[in-house]
DRENNU-817058 format. One record per residue (C-alpha): residue number from 1; residue in three letters; x, y, z. Coordinates in steps of 0.1 Angstrom, whole numbers. Layout:
BEGIN
ATOM  lolo  lumvex   east  north     up
ATOM   NUM     ALA      X      Y      Z
...
***
This chain:
BEGIN
ATOM  lolo  lumvex   east  north     up
ATOM     1     MET     -1      0      0
ATOM     2     LYS     14     36     -9
ATOM     3     LEU     21     58     18
ATOM     4     LYS     -7     81      6
ATOM     5     GLN    -32     54      8
ATOM     6     ARG    -20     45     42
ATOM     7     VAL    -23     82     56
ATOM     8     VAL    -62     83     42
ATOM     9     VAL    -66     49     61
ATOM    10     LEU    -50     60     93
ATOM    11     CYS    -70     94     93
ATOM    12     ALA   -103     72     84
ATOM    13     VAL    -95     50    118
ATOM    14     LEU    -91     82    139
ATOM    15     LEU   -122     96    127
ATOM    16     LEU   -139     66    135
ATOM    17     LEU   -125     60    168
ATOM    18     GLY   -132     99    175
ATOM    19     LEU   -168     93    165
ATOM    20     ALA   -171     62    187
ATOM    21     LYS   -157     80    215
ATOM    22     VAL   -185    107    212
ATOM    23     PHE   -214     85    205
ATOM    24     LEU   -207     56    226
ATOM    25     LEU   -184     65    256
ATOM    26     ASP   -198    105    259
ATOM    27     GLY   -235     94    251
ATOM    28     GLY   -239    112    217
ATOM    29     GLU   -265    140    219
ATOM    30     GLY   -266    133    260
ATOM    31     SER   -229    141    262
ATOM    32     ALA   -234    174    275
ATOM    33     ALA   -257    162    302
ATOM    34     SER   -233    135    312
ATOM    35     ARG   -204    159    314
ATOM    36     ARG   -227    183    338
ATOM    37     ASP   -236    151    357
ATOM    38     LEU   -199    143    362
ATOM    39     ARG   -193    179    371
ATOM    40     ALA   -219    178    397
ATOM    41     PHE   -207    144    410
ATOM    42     ARG   -171    154    413
ATOM    43     LYS   -183    187    432
ATOM    44     MET   -203    165    458
ATOM    45     GLU   -173    140    462
ATOM    46     ALA   -152    172    469
ATOM    47     SER   -178    186    495
ATOM    48     LEU   -175    150    514
ATOM    49     ALA   -135    149    515
ATOM    50     LEU   -123    155    550
ATOM    51     ALA    -89    164    558
ATOM    52     LYS    -71    141    580
ATOM    53     GLY    -60    159    612
ATOM    54     ALA    -77    190    607
ATOM    55     ARG    -79    215    635
ATOM    56     LEU   -100    247    640
ATOM    57     THR    -82    279    626
ATOM    58     HIS    -95    301    655
ATOM    59     THR    -92    294    693
ATOM    60     LEU   -124    316    703
ATOM    61     GLN   -145    285    705
ATOM    62     LEU   -141    250    716
ATOM    63     PRO   -147    224    688
ATOM    64     TRP   -180    212    709
ATOM    65     GLU   -194    248    709
ATOM    66     VAL   -190    253    671
ATOM    67     ALA   -210    217    667
ATOM    68     ALA   -234    227    688
ATOM    69     GLN   -243    259    670
ATOM    70     TRP   -251    237    637
ATOM    71     VAL   -278    218    652
ATOM    72     GLY   -315    226    640
ATOM    73     PRO   -349    211    639
ATOM    74     ARG   -341    196    605
ATOM    75     GLU   -303    188    606
ATOM    76     VAL   -274    178    630
ATOM    77     TYR   -254    198    610
ATOM    78     PRO   -256    222    577
ATOM    79     ASP   -244    213    542
ATOM    80     ASP   -218    237    541
ATOM    81     THR   -195    226    572
ATOM    82     PRO   -158    235    566
ATOM    83     GLU   -151    230    603
ATOM    84     LEU   -166    193    603
ATOM    85     ALA   -131    177    600
ATOM    86     ALA   -117    193    626
ATOM    87     VAL   -145    187    649
ATOM    88     LEU   -144    148    640
ATOM    89     HIS   -103    153    647
ATOM    90     ALA   -112    167    681
ATOM    91     LEU   -138    136    689
ATOM    92     ALA   -109    110    680
ATOM    93     THR    -81    127    699
ATOM    94     SER    -96    150    729
ATOM    95     ARG    -85    138    765
ATOM    96     VAL   -110    116    783
ATOM    97     VAL   -117    134    816
ATOM    98     ARG   -148    111    828
ATOM    99     ALA   -155     74    822
ATOM   100     ASP   -190     60    832
ATOM   101     VAL   -214     32    822
ATOM   102     GLY   -236     39    792
ATOM   103     TYR   -270     53    794
ATOM   104     LYS   -300     30    795
ATOM   105     GLY   -302      3    765
ATOM   106     THR   -298    -32    757
ATOM   107     GLN   -263    -29    743
ATOM   108     LEU   -229    -24    757
ATOM   109     LYS   -215     13    757
ATOM   110     ALA   -197     36    780
ATOM   111     LEU   -204     74    786
ATOM   112     LEU   -172     95    781
ATOM   113     VAL   -167    130    788
ATOM   114     LEU   -140    147    768
ATOM   115     ASP   -117    177    775
ATOM   116     GLY   -142    208    774
ATOM   117     GLY   -170    188    788
ATOM   118     GLN   -184    173    757
ATOM   119     LYS   -203    136    763
ATOM   120     VAL   -198    110    739
ATOM   121     VAL   -210     77    737
ATOM   122     PHE   -181     47    733
ATOM   123     LYS   -193     15    716
ATOM   124     PRO   -165     -9    720
ATOM   125     LYS   -153    -34    692
ATOM   126     ARG   -170    -66    696
ATOM   127     TYR   -165    -85    659
ATOM   128     SER   -137    -84    634
ATOM   129     ARG   -141    -67    604
ATOM   130     ASP   -152    -98    582
ATOM   131     TYR   -173   -116    609
ATOM   132     VAL   -210   -124    594
ATOM   133     VAL   -237   -123    624
ATOM   134     GLU   -260   -150    614
ATOM   135     GLY   -296   -153    628
ATOM   136     GLU   -325   -128    632
ATOM   137     PRO   -318    -91    621
ATOM   138     TYR   -316    -82    655
ATOM   139     ALA   -293   -110    665
ATOM   140     GLY   -258   -102    681
ATOM   141     TYR   -238    -74    694
ATOM   142     ASP   -237    -39    678
ATOM   143     ARG   -209    -33    655
ATOM   144     HIS   -188     -1    662
ATOM   145     ASN   -178      3    625
ATOM   146     ALA   -214      3    617
ATOM   147     GLU   -219     35    634
ATOM   148     VAL   -189     48    616
ATOM   149     ALA   -202     38    582
ATOM   150     ALA   -237     50    589
ATOM   151     PHE   -228     86    600
ATOM   152     HIS   -209     87    563
ATOM   153     LEU   -236     73    544
ATOM   154     ASP   -261     98    561
ATOM   155     ARG   -238    126    550
ATOM   156     ILE   -234    110    513
ATOM   157     LEU   -273    107    509
ATOM   158     GLY   -276    144    522
ATOM   159     PHE   -299    138    554
ATOM   160     ARG   -276    150    577
ATOM   161     ARG   -295    137    606
ATOM   162     ALA   -271    113    623
ATOM   163     PRO   -249    126    651
ATOM   164     LEU   -211    129    645
ATOM   165     VAL   -193     95    648
ATOM   166     VAL   -157     87    644
ATOM   167     GLY   -136     56    652
ATOM   168     ARG   -113     58    680
ATOM   169     PHE    -87     37    699
ATOM   170     VAL    -84     42    736
ATOM   171     ASN    -60     28    763
ATOM   172     LEU    -82     14    788
ATOM   173     HIS    -55     13    816
ATOM   174     ALA    -42     45    810
ATOM   175     GLU    -71     68    796
ATOM   176     ILE   -102     51    810
ATOM   177     LYS    -96     34    846
ATOM   178     PRO    -80     65    862
ATOM   179     VAL   -110     87    852
ATOM   180     ALA   -137     58    857
ATOM   181     THR   -166     59    879
ATOM   182     ASP   -168     28    907
ATOM   183     GLN   -198     19    886
ATOM   184     LEU   -179     12    857
ATOM   185     LEU   -143      2    873
ATOM   186     SER   -166    -26    889
ATOM   187     THR   -171    -40    855
ATOM   188     PHE   -133    -43    845
ATOM   189     LEU   -118    -77    843
ATOM   190     MET    -90    -95    829
ATOM   191     GLN    -91   -124    802
ATOM   192     GLY    -56   -137    798
ATOM   193     ASN    -33   -105    791
ATOM   194     HIS    -66    -88    778
ATOM   195     THR    -82    -60    796
ATOM   196     CYS   -120    -63    792
ATOM   197     PHE   -152    -47    807
ATOM   198     TYR   -191    -55    805
ATOM   199     GLY   -205    -24    817
ATOM   200     LYS   -242    -21    826
ATOM   201     CYS   -271    -26    803
ATOM   202     TYR   -302    -48    798
ATOM   203     TYR   -282    -76    780
ATOM   204     CYS   -247    -70    796
ATOM   205     ARG   -229    -99    812
ATOM   206     GLU   -198   -105    830
ATOM   207     THR   -195   -138    810
ATOM   208     GLU   -197   -116    777
ATOM   209     PRO   -172    -87    781
ATOM   210     ALA   -156    -64    755
ATOM   211     CYS   -120    -73    755
ATOM   212     ALA    -92    -47    743
ATOM   213     ASP    -62    -61    724
ATOM   214     GLY    -39    -61    752
ATOM   215     GLU    -50    -25    770
ATOM   216     VAL    -61    -10    737
ATOM   217     MET    -96    -11    727
ATOM   218     GLU   -109      0    693
ATOM   219     GLY   -145     15    693
ATOM   220     SER   -167     43    680
ATOM   221     VAL   -173     77    695
ATOM   222     THR   -206     95    689
ATOM   223     MET   -212    129    698
ATOM   224     TRP   -240    137    723
ATOM   225     LEU   -261    162    710
ATOM   226     PRO   -267    193    731
ATOM   227     ASP   -286    195    760
ATOM   228     VAL   -309    224    746
ATOM   229     TRP   -322    202    721
ATOM   230     PRO   -338    170    744
ATOM   231     LEU   -351    141    728
ATOM   232     GLN   -381    124    726
ATOM   233     LYS   -386     89    718
ATOM   234     HIS   -415     74    695
ATOM   235     ARG   -425     38    691
ATOM   236     HIS   -416     32    652
ATOM   237     PRO   -451     26    634
ATOM   238     TRP   -435     -2    611
ATOM   239     GLY   -419    -20    642
ATOM   240     ARG   -414    -57    651
ATOM   241     THR   -433    -76    678
ATOM   242     TYR   -400    -94    688
ATOM   243     ARG   -423   -122    696
ATOM   244     GLU   -424   -157    677
ATOM   245     GLY   -454   -165    658
ATOM   246     LYS   -468   -130    663
ATOM   247     LEU   -471   -104    635
ATOM   248     ALA   -473    -67    636
ATOM   249     ARG   -503    -52    623
ATOM   250     TRP   -483    -38    591
ATOM   251     GLU   -477    -74    582
ATOM   252     TYR   -511    -85    579
ATOM   253     ASP   -531    -54    574
ATOM   254     GLU   -532    -40    541
ATOM   255     SER   -549     -8    551
ATOM   256     TYR   -525     -2    579
ATOM   257     CYS   -506     25    558
ATOM   258     GLU   -537     44    553
ATOM   259     ALA   -543     43    594
ATOM   260     VAL   -509     56    598
ATOM   261     LYS   -514     84    576
ATOM   262     LYS   -544     98    595
ATOM   263     MET   -524     96    629
ATOM   264     PRO   -504    125    644
ATOM   265     PRO   -476    130    638
ATOM   266     TYR   -479    112    604
ATOM   267     ASP   -509    130    595
ATOM   268     ALA   -492    164    589
ATOM   269     GLY   -456    178    586
ATOM   270     PRO   -426    159    573
ATOM   271     ARG   -424    128    597
ATOM   272     LEU   -438    102    575
ATOM   273     LEU   -413    114    547
ATOM   274     ASP   -387    109    574
ATOM   275     VAL   -399     77    580
ATOM   276     ILE   -397     65    545
ATOM   277     ASP   -361     82    542
ATOM   278     THR   -352     60    572
ATOM   279     ALA   -365     29    558
ATOM   280     ILE   -341     33    529
ATOM   281     PHE   -314     43    550
ATOM   282     ASP   -317     12    572
ATOM   283     TYR   -320    -12    540
ATOM   284     LEU   -287      2    531
ATOM   285     ILE   -271     -2    563
ATOM   286     GLY   -288    -35    569
ATOM   287     ASN   -305    -24    600
ATOM   288     ALA   -340    -43    606
ATOM   289     ASP   -339    -34    644
ATOM   290     ARG   -354      2    645
ATOM   291     HIS   -382     -5    670
ATOM   292     HIS   -384     31    684
ATOM   293     TYR   -369     63    671
ATOM   294     GLU   -360     98    685
ATOM   295     SER   -372    135    676
ATOM   296     PHE   -367    165    694
ATOM   297     GLN   -389    169    722
ATOM   298     ASP   -424    192    717
ATOM   299     ASP   -415    196    681
ATOM   300     GLY   -452    193    670
ATOM   301     GLY   -442    168    642
ATOM   302     ALA   -418    192    626
ATOM   303     SER   -386    177    639
ATOM   304     MET   -362    155    617
ATOM   305     LEU   -363    118    628
ATOM   306     ILE   -328    114    643
ATOM   307     LEU   -307     85    630
ATOM   308     LEU   -295     70    662
ATOM   309     ASP   -281     37    670
ATOM   310     ASN   -270     25    637
ATOM   311     ALA   -247     -2    646
ATOM   312     LYS   -268    -33    646
ATOM   313     ARG   -253    -45    612
***
């Protein structure tokens, strides 16, 4: 083949490849829309990025004071929150000044107070990352890393209804025991060379403690919401009975949904839509154990459904 013919063939091939890219990869006529979608995705991705080791650029307020100002009836923190990484870093690194047994509930946890007075809930690691819990959807212990993953999923979905959560390592001997209450200290024990505790809760047993790797325990730290925003507990309208052989009304009554829509606070305001959002959220995290939920107190149905206790899977 002559040189001129080869050049013509090469140009034709390049032209075909260019057309293929436009019509197949970029979507032809929809390529402009695809590019807009890609730019929007990258913008969202950039907004979700958190700088490692970030700190507040000013010292006029504690991180906890900054975070407390974010809370509103419909969000735990606003969409544009440049200080979020710094507050999360403070949760993961601030000195523990007090440690006590966890607040009421069925699962093991500890109530910690960080330097500056911020209360947090510490859930210890109970399973390895790849362990699969068998049995009923509500079987097994809470998973600390599920709390962390759920917090970031809540951010990605744009709900912003989950309190701030980070993973953290604590030295039980150096950080917790010196500042622990007698009630918490009484639940500490040793298993071999590993320091353990079993706390106080409905299912807490001395025979089933959470154990550190030596003295260092991994867990999740959930930031306590400000006291000026007291919580109110509600029974979930689509909760389970937790009784073998006994169905909840929603499992057999086809008119149940219509009945719920006529009951307060689901007959007006955003609460029913929040329940739907939460159902999607729980499906994605594998949580089938939300028998109750919390909102802010005396809200008249206007408060968000707060996404607490997301560690069942």
